[in-house]
C-alpha positions in Angstrom: 0.0 0.0 0.0 2.7 2.6 0.8 4.2 1.8 -2.7 0.8 2.9 -4.2 1.0 6.2 -2.4 4.5 6.8 -3.5 3.6 6.2 -7.2 0.6 8.4 -6.8 2.7 11.3 -5.4 5.2 10.8 -8.3 2.4 10.8 -10.9 0.9 13.9 -9.3 4.2 15.7 -9.2 5.1 14.8 -12.8 1.7 16.0 -14.0 1.9 19.2 -12.0 5.4 19.9 -13.3 4.3 19.5 -16.9 1.3 21.8 -16.3 3.6 24.4 -14.7 6.0 24.1 -17.6 3.2 24.8 -20.1 2.1 27.8 -18.1 5.7 29.1 -18.0 5.9 28.7 -21.8 3.1 31.2 -22.1 0.0 29.0 -22.0 -2.3 31.2 -20.0 -5.5 29.3 -20.6 -6.4 27.5 -17.3 -8.4 24.8 -19.1 -5.4 23.9 -21.3 -3.2 23.6 -18.2 -5.9 21.5 -16.4 -6.3 19.3 -19.5 -2.5 18.7 -19.7 -2.5 17.8 -16.0 -5.5 15.5 -16.4 -4.2 13.7 -19.5 -0.7 13.2 -18.1 -2.1 11.8 -14.9 -4.5 9.5 -16.7 -1.7 8.2 -19.0 0.6 7.6 -16.0 -2.3 5.8 -14.2 -3.0 3.5 -17.2 0.7 2.8 -17.7 1.1 1.8 -14.1 -2.0 -0.4 -14.2 -0.7 -2.2 -17.3 2.7 -2.7 -15.7 1.3 -4.3 -12.5 
């Protein structure tokens, strides 16, 4: 169970950093930033589920 929490934190941090990178590159639209975050998180989640 702790391993699941660690992977969740890593996924969350990775998604958040990509979203922040997009905002620093001049993407001011909050919905675009949220969609980048959501898609990245979903892809990470699916990838981890397949790997298990």
